[in-house]
N, CA, C and O atoms as CSV, one atom per row, in Angstrom:
chain,resi,resn,atom,element,x,y,z
A,1,MET,N,N,201.237,39.771,95.277
A,1,MET,CA,C,202.150,39.583,96.631
A,1,MET,C,C,201.282,38.509,96.852
A,1,MET,O,O,200.054,38.436,96.898
A,2,THR,N,N,202.821,37.108,97.070
A,2,THR,CA,C,202.332,35.918,97.401
A,2,THR,C,C,202.421,35.845,99.313
A,2,THR,O,O,202.837,36.720,100.073
A,3,HIS,N,N,201.900,34.562,99.626
A,3,HIS,CA,C,201.976,34.527,100.699
A,3,HIS,C,C,202.652,32.983,100.703
A,3,HIS,O,O,202.214,32.098,99.968
A,4,PRO,N,N,203.981,32.742,101.795
A,4,PRO,CA,C,204.180,31.208,101.792
A,4,PRO,C,C,203.363,30.723,102.554
A,4,PRO,O,O,202.617,31.475,103.180
A,5,PRO,N,N,203.295,29.496,102.686
A,5,PRO,CA,C,202.048,28.245,103.976
A,5,PRO,C,C,202.716,29.035,104.962
A,5,PRO,O,O,203.805,29.589,105.108
A,6,ARG,N,N,201.522,28.853,105.652
A,6,ARG,CA,C,202.565,28.603,106.947
A,6,ARG,C,C,203.874,27.326,107.528
A,6,ARG,O,O,203.955,26.126,107.263
A,7,GLY,N,N,205.001,28.457,108.630
A,7,GLY,CA,C,205.506,27.573,108.983
A,7,GLY,C,C,206.669,27.444,107.770
A,7,GLY,O,O,207.795,27.116,108.142
A,8,TYR,N,N,206.512,27.616,106.765
A,8,TYR,CA,C,207.728,27.374,105.343
A,8,TYR,C,C,208.446,28.297,105.818
A,8,TYR,O,O,209.392,28.034,105.076
A,9,LEU,N,N,208.709,28.895,106.234
A,9,LEU,CA,C,209.606,30.093,106.570
A,9,LEU,C,C,210.815,29.460,107.778
A,9,LEU,O,O,212.041,29.573,107.794
A,10,GLU,N,N,210.053,28.905,108.542
A,10,GLU,CA,C,210.536,28.662,109.600
A,10,GLU,C,C,211.230,27.159,109.692
A,10,GLU,O,O,211.981,26.531,110.438
A,11,ALA,N,N,210.313,26.943,108.147
A,11,ALA,CA,C,211.335,25.395,108.056
A,11,ALA,C,C,212.271,25.707,106.878
A,11,ALA,O,O,213.050,24.753,106.852
A,12,ALA,N,N,212.601,26.588,105.857
A,12,ALA,CA,C,213.416,26.899,105.489
A,12,ALA,C,C,214.753,27.153,105.750
A,12,ALA,O,O,215.797,26.921,105.140
A,13,LYS,N,N,214.405,27.810,107.046
A,13,LYS,CA,C,215.413,29.077,107.816
A,13,LYS,C,C,215.962,27.330,108.488
A,13,LYS,O,O,217.187,27.405,108.583
A,14,LYS,N,N,215.612,26.272,108.827
A,14,LYS,CA,C,215.929,25.422,109.733
A,14,LYS,C,C,216.668,23.876,109.004
A,14,LYS,O,O,217.384,23.016,109.518
A,15,ARG,N,N,216.034,24.043,107.414
A,15,ARG,CA,C,217.048,23.215,106.407
A,15,ARG,C,C,218.449,23.745,106.060
A,15,ARG,O,O,219.427,23.081,105.716
A,16,GLN,N,N,218.330,25.301,106.248
A,16,GLN,CA,C,220.218,26.635,105.807
A,16,GLN,C,C,220.578,25.781,107.548
A,16,GLN,O,O,221.174,24.718,107.728
A,17,ILE,N,N,220.173,26.398,108.246
A,17,ILE,CA,C,221.087,26.116,109.369
A,17,ILE,C,C,222.245,24.828,109.579
A,17,ILE,O,O,223.453,24.795,109.811
A,18,VAL,N,N,220.921,23.567,109.314
A,18,VAL,CA,C,221.844,22.458,108.852
A,18,VAL,C,C,222.898,22.416,108.081
A,18,VAL,O,O,224.020,21.933,108.227
A,19,GLU,N,N,222.435,22.929,107.330
A,19,GLU,CA,C,223.632,22.531,105.608
A,19,GLU,C,C,224.821,23.785,105.971
A,19,GLU,O,O,225.949,23.682,105.490
A,20,ILE,N,N,224.499,24.819,106.750
A,20,ILE,CA,C,225.310,25.324,107.302
A,20,ILE,C,C,226.380,24.472,108.544
A,20,ILE,O,O,227.610,24.487,108.608
A,21,GLU,N,N,225.347,23.742,109.471
A,21,GLU,CA,C,226.928,22.800,110.232
A,21,GLU,C,C,227.440,21.743,109.359
A,21,GLU,O,O,228.649,21.564,109.209
A,22,ARG,N,N,226.528,21.029,108.770
A,22,ARG,CA,C,226.879,20.448,108.016
A,22,ARG,C,C,228.226,20.419,106.876
A,22,ARG,O,O,228.979,19.527,106.485
A,23,ARG,N,N,228.087,21.870,106.587
A,23,ARG,CA,C,229.459,22.257,106.233
A,23,ARG,C,C,231.117,22.699,106.331
A,23,ARG,O,O,232.244,22.613,105.845
A,24,ARG,N,N,230.102,23.330,107.558
A,24,ARG,CA,C,231.626,24.171,109.366
A,24,ARG,C,C,231.715,22.653,109.562
A,24,ARG,O,O,232.912,22.438,109.375
A,25,ARG,N,N,231.174,21.565,109.812
A,25,ARG,CA,C,232.120,20.072,110.135
A,25,ARG,C,C,232.821,20.152,109.211
A,25,ARG,O,O,233.900,20.741,109.272
A,26,LEU,N,N,232.242,19.415,107.828
A,26,LEU,CA,C,232.993,19.077,106.717
A,26,LEU,C,C,233.677,19.673,106.728
A,26,LEU,O,O,234.741,19.084,106.919
A,27,TYR,N,N,233.817,20.990,106.593
A,27,TYR,CA,C,235.609,21.943,106.244
A,27,TYR,C,C,235.863,22.335,106.765
A,27,TYR,O,O,236.393,23.400,106.449
A,28,LEU,N,N,235.792,21.936,108.251
A,28,LEU,CA,C,237.218,22.560,109.590
A,28,LEU,C,C,237.789,21.022,110.181
A,28,LEU,O,O,238.784,20.784,110.866
A,29,GLY,N,N,236.647,20.009,109.573
A,29,GLY,CA,C,237.665,18.705,110.431
A,29,GLY,C,C,238.164,18.815,111.640
A,29,GLY,O,O,237.267,19.205,112.387
A,30,ALA,N,N,239.099,18.671,112.170
A,30,ALA,CA,C,239.183,18.784,113.645
A,30,ALA,C,C,239.808,20.224,113.786
A,30,ALA,O,O,240.285,20.529,114.880
A,31,ALA,N,N,239.835,21.146,112.725
A,31,ALA,CA,C,241.084,22.076,112.712
A,31,ALA,C,C,239.488,23.094,113.734
A,31,ALA,O,O,238.282,22.853,113.680
A,32,GLN,N,N,240.229,24.166,114.522
A,32,GLN,CA,C,239.138,25.339,115.364
A,32,GLN,C,C,239.341,26.289,114.575
A,32,GLN,O,O,240.228,26.459,113.739
A,33,PRO,N,N,238.086,27.190,115.009
A,33,PRO,CA,C,237.727,28.089,113.885
A,33,PRO,C,C,238.916,28.905,114.472
A,33,PRO,O,O,239.697,28.728,115.408
A,34,ILE,N,N,238.689,30.083,113.332
A,34,ILE,CA,C,240.448,31.253,113.368
A,34,ILE,C,C,239.634,32.064,114.747
A,34,ILE,O,O,238.414,32.151,114.609
A,35,ASP,N,N,240.078,32.508,115.725
A,35,ASP,CA,C,240.152,33.802,115.611
A,35,ASP,C,C,239.980,35.402,115.879
A,35,ASP,O,O,240.616,36.159,116.612
A,36,ILE,N,N,239.413,35.517,115.430
A,36,ILE,CA,C,239.118,37.091,114.180
A,36,ILE,C,C,239.226,38.379,115.029
A,36,ILE,O,O,239.536,39.454,114.515
A,37,GLN,N,N,238.902,38.202,116.626
A,37,GLN,CA,C,238.691,39.230,117.305
A,37,GLN,C,C,239.830,40.008,117.344
A,37,GLN,O,O,240.891,39.463,117.040
A,38,GLY,N,N,239.821,41.277,117.685
A,38,GLY,CA,C,240.982,42.124,116.979
A,38,GLY,C,C,241.651,41.973,116.449
A,38,GLY,O,O,242.798,42.241,116.808
A,39,ARG,N,N,241.230,41.169,114.618
A,39,ARG,CA,C,241.722,40.867,113.342
A,39,ARG,C,C,241.104,41.784,112.501
A,39,ARG,O,O,240.169,42.536,112.777
A,40,LEU,N,N,241.801,41.640,111.279
A,40,LEU,CA,C,241.222,42.635,110.054
A,40,LEU,C,C,241.121,41.308,109.372
A,40,LEU,O,O,242.022,40.632,108.876
A,41,ALA,N,N,238.995,40.924,109.502
A,41,ALA,CA,C,238.702,40.673,108.256
A,41,ALA,C,C,237.957,40.768,107.513
A,41,ALA,O,O,237.033,41.579,107.565
A,42,ILE,N,N,238.231,39.665,106.285
A,42,ILE,CA,C,237.844,40.222,105.008
A,42,ILE,C,C,237.101,39.084,105.276
A,42,ILE,O,O,237.231,38.023,105.886
A,43,VAL,N,N,235.962,39.894,104.357
A,43,VAL,CA,C,235.035,38.949,104.100
A,43,VAL,C,C,234.575,38.980,102.459
A,43,VAL,O,O,234.355,40.054,101.898
A,44,VAL,N,N,234.459,37.704,101.776
A,44,VAL,CA,C,235.245,37.372,100.374
A,44,VAL,C,C,233.632,36.545,99.753
A,44,VAL,O,O,233.150,35.478,100.132
A,45,ASP,N,N,233.135,37.464,98.753
A,45,ASP,CA,C,232.387,36.810,97.945
A,45,ASP,C,C,232.066,36.623,96.096
A,45,ASP,O,O,232.819,37.351,95.450
A,46,ASP,N,N,231.220,35.893,95.340
A,46,ASP,CA,C,232.064,35.776,93.946
A,46,ASP,C,C,231.252,36.928,93.362
A,46,ASP,O,O,231.317,37.117,92.148
A,47,GLY,N,N,230.355,37.857,94.265
A,47,GLY,CA,C,229.383,38.539,93.585
A,47,GLY,C,C,228.018,38.308,94.407
A,47,GLY,O,O,227.331,37.292,94.500
A,48,ILE,N,N,227.850,39.592,94.974
A,48,ILE,CA,C,226.392,40.068,95.013
A,48,ILE,C,C,225.300,40.872,94.257
A,48,ILE,O,O,225.358,41.870,93.538
A,49,ALA,N,N,224.309,40.098,94.669
A,49,ALA,CA,C,223.117,40.541,94.237
A,49,ALA,C,C,222.388,40.845,94.977
A,49,ALA,O,O,222.199,41.992,94.574
A,50,THR,N,N,221.639,40.721,95.983
A,50,THR,CA,C,220.489,41.506,96.382
A,50,THR,C,C,221.183,41.644,98.180
A,50,THR,O,O,220.573,42.355,98.979
A,51,GLY,N,N,221.976,41.179,98.451
A,51,GLY,CA,C,223.050,41.488,99.545
A,51,GLY,C,C,222.645,40.558,100.940
A,51,GLY,O,O,223.320,40.413,101.959
A,52,ALA,N,N,221.221,39.951,100.592
A,52,ALA,CA,C,220.349,39.662,101.905
A,52,ALA,C,C,221.915,38.687,101.993
A,52,ALA,O,O,222.964,39.111,102.478
A,53,THR,N,N,221.796,37.926,101.657
A,53,THR,CA,C,223.043,36.815,102.182
A,53,THR,C,C,223.998,37.031,103.107
A,53,THR,O,O,224.161,36.507,104.209
A,54,MET,N,N,224.885,38.234,102.285
A,54,MET,CA,C,226.107,39.038,102.277
A,54,MET,C,C,226.225,39.127,104.069
A,54,MET,O,O,226.968,38.588,104.890
A,55,LYS,N,N,224.695,40.431,104.192
A,55,LYS,CA,C,224.723,41.306,105.402
A,55,LYS,C,C,224.543,40.310,106.809
A,55,LYS,O,O,224.891,40.560,107.963
A,56,ALA,N,N,223.784,38.940,106.184
A,56,ALA,CA,C,224.061,38.379,107.603
A,56,ALA,C,C,225.928,37.944,107.792
A,56,ALA,O,O,226.781,37.883,108.678
A,57,ALA,N,N,225.815,37.775,106.640
A,57,ALA,CA,C,227.897,36.912,106.894
A,57,ALA,C,C,227.735,38.291,107.569
A,57,ALA,O,O,227.480,38.216,108.771
A,58,LEU,N,N,227.844,39.740,106.968
A,58,LEU,CA,C,229.003,40.184,107.817
A,58,LEU,C,C,228.348,40.446,109.373
A,58,LEU,O,O,228.970,40.516,110.434
A,59,ARG,N,N,227.547,40.511,109.248
A,59,ARG,CA,C,226.398,40.906,111.024
A,59,ARG,C,C,227.330,39.792,111.639
A,59,ARG,O,O,228.254,40.185,112.351
A,60,GLY,N,N,227.133,38.097,111.377
A,60,GLY,CA,C,228.053,37.082,111.620
A,60,GLY,C,C,229.670,37.142,112.495
A,60,GLY,O,O,230.191,36.849,113.571
A,61,VAL,N,N,230.003,37.817,110.992
A,61,VAL,CA,C,231.607,38.045,111.602
A,61,VAL,C,C,231.928,39.448,112.488
A,61,VAL,O,O,232.884,39.640,113.239
A,62,ARG,N,N,230.761,40.411,112.140
A,62,ARG,CA,C,231.019,41.595,113.187
A,62,ARG,C,C,230.986,41.039,114.832
A,62,ARG,O,O,231.731,41.546,115.670
A,63,ARG,N,N,229.756,39.628,115.262
A,63,ARG,CA,C,229.673,39.929,116.397
A,63,ARG,C,C,231.353,39.432,117.371
A,63,ARG,O,O,231.733,39.688,118.514
A,64,ASN,N,N,231.968,38.660,116.245
A,64,ASN,CA,C,233.375,38.125,116.359
A,64,ASN,C,C,234.715,39.151,116.263
A,64,ASN,O,O,235.881,38.944,115.926
A,65,LYS,N,N,234.191,40.028,116.595
A,65,LYS,CA,C,235.123,41.380,116.820
A,65,LYS,C,C,235.810,41.963,116.813
A,65,LYS,O,O,236.198,42.809,117.619
A,66,PRO,N,N,236.291,41.499,115.443
A,66,PRO,CA,C,237.126,41.653,114.391
A,66,PRO,C,C,237.409,43.163,114.380
A,66,PRO,O,O,236.474,43.963,114.397
A,67,SER,N,N,238.889,43.618,114.348
A,67,SER,CA,C,239.504,45.100,114.070
A,67,SER,C,C,238.929,46.048,113.732
A,67,SER,O,O,238.547,47.066,114.309
A,68,ARG,N,N,238.853,45.541,112.385
A,68,ARG,CA,C,238.367,45.816,111.348
A,68,ARG,C,C,237.497,44.955,110.633
A,68,ARG,O,O,237.353,43.800,111.032
A,69,LEU,N,N,236.703,45.496,109.304
A,69,LEU,CA,C,235.469,44.411,108.991
A,69,LEU,C,C,235.669,44.813,106.946
A,69,LEU,O,O,235.250,45.896,106.540
A,70,VAL,N,N,236.137,44.084,106.224
A,70,VAL,CA,C,236.131,44.566,105.082
A,70,VAL,C,C,236.011,43.672,103.653
A,70,VAL,O,O,236.749,42.965,102.967
A,71,LEU,N,N,234.616,44.150,103.636
A,71,LEU,CA,C,233.574,42.945,102.222
A,71,LEU,C,C,234.013,43.139,101.098
A,71,LEU,O,O,233.998,44.364,100.973
A,72,ALA,N,N,234.559,42.512,99.816
A,72,ALA,CA,C,234.740,42.247,98.745
A,72,ALA,C,C,234.822,41.506,97.745
A,72,ALA,O,O,235.677,40.623,97.681
A,73,ALA,N,N,233.963,41.730,96.802
A,73,ALA,CA,C,233.771,41.211,96.188
A,73,ALA,C,C,233.761,41.899,94.145
A,73,ALA,O,O,233.896,43.071,93.793
A,74,PRO,N,N,233.593,40.881,93.386
A,74,PRO,CA,C,233.927,41.463,91.822
A,74,PRO,C,C,233.287,42.574,91.105
A,74,PRO,O,O,233.524,43.429,90.252
A,75,VAL,N,N,231.624,41.789,92.486
A,75,VAL,CA,C,230.107,42.389,91.390
A,75,VAL,C,C,229.276,42.606,91.986
A,75,VAL,O,O,228.812,41.651,92.609
A,76,ALA,N,N,228.606,43.960,92.148
A,76,ALA,CA,C,228.000,44.629,93.286
A,76,ALA,C,C,226.771,45.008,92.197
A,76,ALA,O,O,227.145,45.106,91.028
A,77,PRO,N,N,225.506,45.204,92.435
A,77,PRO,CA,C,224.320,46.250,92.248
A,77,PRO,C,C,224.494,47.724,93.033
A,77,PRO,O,O,224.304,47.772,94.249
A,78,ARG,N,N,224.830,48.813,92.344
A,78,ARG,CA,C,224.234,49.717,93.133
A,78,ARG,C,C,223.877,50.081,93.884
A,78,ARG,O,O,224.288,50.841,94.760
A,79,SER,N,N,222.940,49.554,93.669
A,79,SER,CA,C,222.004,49.324,94.580
A,79,SER,C,C,221.383,48.999,95.617
A,79,SER,O,O,220.288,49.419,95.990
A,80,VAL,N,N,222.311,47.964,96.295
A,80,VAL,CA,C,222.889,47.438,97.201
A,80,VAL,C,C,223.824,47.824,98.166
A,80,VAL,O,O,223.893,47.517,99.356
A,81,ILE,N,N,224.575,48.585,97.438
A,81,ILE,CA,C,225.315,49.154,98.305
A,81,ILE,C,C,225.668,49.859,99.175
A,81,ILE,O,O,226.879,49.970,99.370
A,82,GLU,N,N,224.819,50.507,99.915
A,82,GLU,CA,C,223.665,51.594,100.121
A,82,GLU,C,C,223.766,50.967,101.981
A,82,GLU,O,O,224.213,51.329,103.069
A,83,ASP,N,N,222.789,49.492,101.169
A,83,ASP,CA,C,222.380,49.269,102.311
A,83,ASP,C,C,223.528,48.268,103.074
A,83,ASP,O,O,223.253,47.878,104.209
A,84,LEU,N,N,224.635,47.912,102.538
A,84,LEU,CA,C,225.750,46.891,103.044
A,84,LEU,C,C,226.192,48.190,103.655
A,84,LEU,O,O,225.517,48.124,104.682
A,85,LYS,N,N,226.749,49.158,103.739
A,85,LYS,CA,C,227.721,50.235,104.492
A,85,LYS,C,C,227.423,50.185,105.690
A,85,LYS,O,O,228.229,50.699,106.466
A,86,ALA,N,N,226.540,49.740,106.091
A,86,ALA,CA,C,226.704,49.970,108.101
A,86,ALA,C,C,227.010,48.478,108.245
A,86,ALA,O,O,226.781,47.949,109.333
A,87,GLU,N,N,227.393,47.925,107.469
A,87,GLU,CA,C,227.679,46.298,107.909
A,87,GLU,C,C,229.346,46.443,108.195
A,87,GLU,O,O,230.038,45.947,109.085
A,88,CYS,N,N,229.652,47.218,107.209
A,88,CYS,CA,C,231.400,46.727,107.485
A,88,CYS,C,C,232.141,47.946,107.547
A,88,CYS,O,O,231.465,48.959,107.366
A,89,ASP,N,N,233.583,48.133,107.794
A,89,ASP,CA,C,234.224,49.459,107.415
A,89,ASP,C,C,234.519,49.487,106.413
A,89,ASP,O,O,234.917,50.611,106.106
A,90,GLU,N,N,234.556,48.680,105.508
A,90,GLU,CA,C,235.361,49.140,103.986
A,90,GLU,C,C,234.693,48.044,102.721
A,90,GLU,O,O,234.604,46.816,102.702
A,91,MET,N,N,234.309,49.043,101.770
A,91,MET,CA,C,233.920,47.502,100.531
A,91,MET,C,C,234.634,47.706,99.575
A,91,MET,O,O,234.987,48.826,99.207
A,92,VAL,N,N,235.133,45.981,98.714
A,92,VAL,CA,C,235.674,46.677,97.532
A,92,VAL,C,C,235.133,46.652,96.505
A,92,VAL,O,O,234.226,46.522,97.328
A,93,PHE,N,N,234.703,46.640,95.490
A,93,PHE,CA,C,234.344,46.155,94.365
A,93,PHE,C,C,235.070,46.281,92.859
A,93,PHE,O,O,235.658,47.357,92.748
A,94,LEU,N,N,235.138,45.640,91.975
A,94,LEU,CA,C,235.641,45.877,90.743
A,94,LEU,C,C,234.651,46.135,90.061
A,94,LEU,O,O,235.027,47.035,89.310
A,95,ALA,N,N,233.476,45.877,89.822
A,95,ALA,CA,C,232.470,46.500,88.636
A,95,ALA,C,C,231.189,46.674,89.842
A,95,ALA,O,O,231.059,45.964,90.838
A,96,THR,N,N,230.209,47.958,89.385
A,96,THR,CA,C,229.045,48.244,89.905
A,96,THR,C,C,228.028,48.380,89.255
A,96,THR,O,O,227.178,49.210,89.580
A,97,PRO,N,N,227.881,47.461,88.024
A,97,PRO,CA,C,227.077,47.720,87.185
A,97,PRO,C,C,225.769,48.536,87.416
A,97,PRO,O,O,225.417,48.919,88.532
A,98,GLU,N,N,225.297,48.696,86.629
A,98,GLU,CA,C,223.403,49.462,86.478
A,98,GLU,C,C,223.056,49.652,85.544
A,98,GLU,O,O,223.086,50.870,85.369
A,99,PRO,N,N,222.681,49.133,84.685
A,99,PRO,CA,C,221.750,47.451,85.454
A,99,PRO,C,C,222.031,46.389,85.418
A,99,PRO,O,O,222.413,45.731,84.450
A,100,PHE,N,N,221.781,45.898,87.126
A,100,PHE,CA,C,222.208,44.589,86.890
A,100,PHE,C,C,221.506,43.648,86.788
A,100,PHE,O,O,220.306,43.809,87.008
A,101,TYR,N,N,221.740,43.039,86.616
A,101,TYR,CA,C,220.807,41.514,86.026
A,101,TYR,C,C,221.163,40.034,86.608
A,101,TYR,O,O,220.245,39.217,86.673
A,102,ALA,N,N,222.821,39.570,87.146
A,102,ALA,CA,C,223.149,38.800,87.851
A,102,ALA,C,C,224.457,38.321,87.731
A,102,ALA,O,O,225.296,38.782,86.956
A,103,VAL,N,N,224.637,37.299,88.583
A,103,VAL,CA,C,226.410,38.217,89.178
A,103,VAL,C,C,227.191,36.539,88.206
A,103,VAL,O,O,228.395,36.283,88.244
A,104,GLY,N,N,226.396,35.869,87.626
A,104,GLY,CA,C,227.026,34.871,86.922
A,104,GLY,C,C,227.586,35.188,85.487
A,104,GLY,O,O,228.290,34.458,84.790
A,105,LEU,N,N,226.987,36.772,85.139
A,105,LEU,CA,C,226.965,36.556,83.682
A,105,LEU,C,C,228.424,37.272,83.396
A,105,LEU,O,O,229.015,37.525,82.346
A,106,TYR,N,N,228.714,37.465,84.633
A,106,TYR,CA,C,230.096,38.627,84.768
A,106,TYR,C,C,231.369,37.480,85.107
A,106,TYR,O,O,232.466,37.598,85.654
A,107,TYR,N,N,230.614,36.296,84.476
A,107,TYR,CA,C,231.861,34.719,85.358
A,107,TYR,C,C,231.955,33.765,83.228
A,107,TYR,O,O,230.937,33.592,82.557
A,108,ALA,N,N,233.079,33.459,82.848
A,108,ALA,CA,C,232.676,32.634,81.963
A,108,ALA,C,C,232.234,30.822,82.304
A,108,ALA,O,O,231.712,29.885,81.700
A,109,ASP,N,N,232.916,31.145,83.839
A,109,ASP,CA,C,232.720,30.141,84.326
A,109,ASP,C,C,231.840,30.099,85.884
A,109,ASP,O,O,232.369,30.079,86.996
A,110,PHE,N,N,230.816,30.095,85.673
A,110,PHE,CA,C,230.069,30.270,87.123
A,110,PHE,C,C,229.788,28.899,87.781
A,110,PHE,O,O,228.914,29.032,88.637
A,111,ARG,N,N,230.175,27.787,87.688
A,111,ARG,CA,C,230.064,26.811,88.385
A,111,ARG,C,C,230.213,26.942,90.051
A,111,ARG,O,O,231.049,27.653,90.607
A,112,GLN,N,N,229.159,26.049,90.765
A,112,GLN,CA,C,229.508,25.486,92.125
A,112,GLN,C,C,230.420,25.611,93.020
A,112,GLN,O,O,229.571,25.175,93.798
A,113,ALA,N,N,231.532,25.821,93.830
A,113,ALA,CA,C,232.482,24.668,94.516
A,113,ALA,C,C,231.783,23.597,94.612
A,113,ALA,O,O,230.559,23.661,94.725
A,114,THR,N,N,232.427,22.470,94.583
A,114,THR,CA,C,231.866,21.300,95.779
A,114,THR,C,C,232.730,21.292,96.261
A,114,THR,O,O,233.832,21.700,95.895
A,115,ASP,N,N,232.207,20.520,97.792
A,115,ASP,CA,C,233.005,19.878,99.200
A,115,ASP,C,C,234.008,19.832,98.789
A,115,ASP,O,O,234.673,20.785,99.193
A,116,GLU,N,N,234.645,19.061,98.017
A,116,GLU,CA,C,235.571,18.686,97.932
A,116,GLU,C,C,237.379,20.022,97.614
A,116,GLU,O,O,238.566,20.214,97.876
A,117,GLU,N,N,236.196,20.483,96.905
A,117,GLU,CA,C,237.294,21.929,96.030
A,117,GLU,C,C,237.482,22.856,97.401
A,117,GLU,O,O,238.503,23.543,97.380
A,118,VAL,N,N,236.670,22.974,98.561
A,118,VAL,CA,C,236.803,23.901,99.610
A,118,VAL,C,C,237.984,23.227,100.547
A,118,VAL,O,O,239.015,23.774,100.939
A,119,ILE,N,N,237.551,21.933,100.782
A,119,ILE,CA,C,237.932,20.825,101.276
A,119,ILE,C,C,239.521,21.403,101.028
A,119,ILE,O,O,240.202,21.513,102.047
A,120,GLU,N,N,240.058,21.726,99.908
A,120,GLU,CA,C,241.223,21.310,99.718
A,120,GLU,C,C,242.007,22.594,99.625
A,120,GLU,O,O,243.212,22.733,99.831
A,121,LEU,N,N,241.088,23.546,99.267
A,121,LEU,CA,C,241.863,25.104,99.517
A,121,LEU,C,C,242.159,25.123,100.735
A,121,LEU,O,O,243.306,25.532,100.915
A,122,LEU,N,N,241.442,24.768,101.942
A,122,LEU,CA,C,241.440,24.958,103.268
A,122,LEU,C,C,242.539,24.551,103.645
A,122,LEU,O,O,243.422,25.140,104.268
A,123,ARG,N,N,242.457,23.024,103.071
A,123,ARG,CA,C,243.856,22.317,103.559
A,123,ARG,C,C,245.186,23.141,103.039
A,123,ARG,O,O,246.214,23.109,103.715
A,124,ARG,N,N,245.119,23.843,101.868
A,124,ARG,CA,C,245.898,23.862,101.685
A,124,ARG,C,C,246.512,25.525,102.121
A,124,ARG,O,O,247.683,25.884,101.999
A,125,ARG,N,N,245.672,26.143,102.505
A,125,ARG,CA,C,245.822,27.114,103.939
A,125,ARG,C,C,246.401,26.772,105.233
A,125,ARG,O,O,247.260,27.476,105.765
A,126,ARG,N,N,245.775,25.312,105.932
A,126,ARG,CA,C,246.243,25.405,107.084
A,126,ARG,C,C,247.496,25.136,106.156
A,126,ARG,O,O,248.487,25.226,106.881
A,127,SER,N,N,247.786,24.910,105.149
A,127,SER,CA,C,250.122,24.627,105.060
A,127,SER,C,C,250.319,24.942,105.563
A,127,SER,O,O,250.633,24.413,106.628
A,128,PHE,N,N,250.343,26.340,105.278
A,128,PHE,CA,C,251.175,27.725,105.712
A,128,PHE,C,C,250.937,28.193,106.984
A,128,PHE,O,O,251.382,29.332,107.123
A,129,GLY,N,N,250.340,27.690,108.082
A,129,GLY,CA,C,250.600,27.416,109.530
A,129,GLY,C,C,249.171,28.671,109.743
A,129,GLY,O,O,248.407,29.320,109.029
A,130,PRO,N,N,249.445,28.467,111.115
A,130,PRO,CA,C,248.750,30.119,111.806
A,130,PRO,C,C,249.231,31.259,110.767
A,130,PRO,O,O,250.395,31.405,110.393
A,131,ALA,N,N,247.880,32.215,110.281
A,131,ALA,CA,C,247.462,33.580,110.354
A,131,ALA,C,C,248.487,34.315,111.243
A,131,ALA,O,O,248.766,33.895,112.366
A,132,PRO,N,N,249.211,35.764,110.550
A,132,PRO,CA,C,250.015,36.542,112.113
A,132,PRO,C,C,249.367,37.121,112.481
A,132,PRO,O,O,248.734,37.763,111.643
A,133,ARG,N,N,249.121,37.284,113.504
A,133,ARG,CA,C,248.613,37.899,114.396
A,133,ARG,C,C,248.901,39.743,114.048
A,133,ARG,O,O,249.882,39.943,113.332
A,134,GLY,N,N,248.088,41.071,114.526
A,134,GLY,CA,C,248.533,42.280,114.408
A,134,GLY,C,C,247.694,42.518,113.888
A,134,GLY,O,O,246.713,41.775,113.853
A,135,ASP,N,N,247.768,43.685,113.266
A,135,ASP,CA,C,246.874,45.449,113.057
A,135,ASP,C,C,246.550,44.951,111.085
A,135,ASP,O,O,246.403,45.708,110.126
A,136,GLY,N,N,246.542,43.410,111.136
A,136,GLY,CA,C,245.920,43.471,109.396
A,136,GLY,C,C,247.252,43.858,107.971
A,136,GLY,O,O,247.144,43.845,106.745
A,137,GLU,N,N,248.284,44.133,108.788
A,137,GLU,CA,C,249.609,45.095,107.624
A,137,GLU,C,C,250.086,43.557,107.246
A,137,GLU,O,O,250.026,42.658,108.085
A,138,ALA,N,N,250.567,43.344,105.897
A,138,ALA,CA,C,250.776,42.361,105.440
A,138,ALA,C,C,252.593,42.425,105.867
A,138,ALA,O,O,253.195,43.496,105.947
A,139,ALA,N,N,253.206,41.158,106.087
A,139,ALA,CA,C,254.552,40.902,106.770
A,139,ALA,C,C,255.472,41.540,105.938
A,139,ALA,O,O,255.274,41.270,104.754
A,140,ARG,N,N,256.158,42.091,106.088
A,140,ARG,CA,C,257.302,42.551,104.443
A,140,ARG,C,C,258.409,41.896,104.596
A,140,ARG,O,O,258.797,41.583,105.721
A,141,ASN,N,N,259.008,41.623,103.613
A,141,ASN,CA,C,260.747,40.649,103.166
A,141,ASN,C,C,261.540,41.656,102.865
A,141,ASN,O,O,262.707,41.447,102.536
């Protein structure tokens, strides 16, 4: 068993919080966060390995009181699914392989999205206007 040096975890936590805040400012710009209270919230990930990051994300979203919280990912190991059940109302996965080795094995191209790509995708989404309020049902034409 390894023992990290004293203060290592706290320092790592602080670095991650600084990075989260940097990205939040960069990605949102002047836009206000979407109020999800009473709305359907779908948390999407490119794949889940250990579930630790997703658990933290789901808990953070749950604090904003969505009416329903759904987790969606293309791939996750069966061994972490049970641990995530209590954190959301529904889960959707395309594959739950065992043995599970790494998320990247299920992609032809697993490069990290750049800040610029994220900003452009968010800009495109905002160009559609605000998301409709309601019970989460898609509008029908």
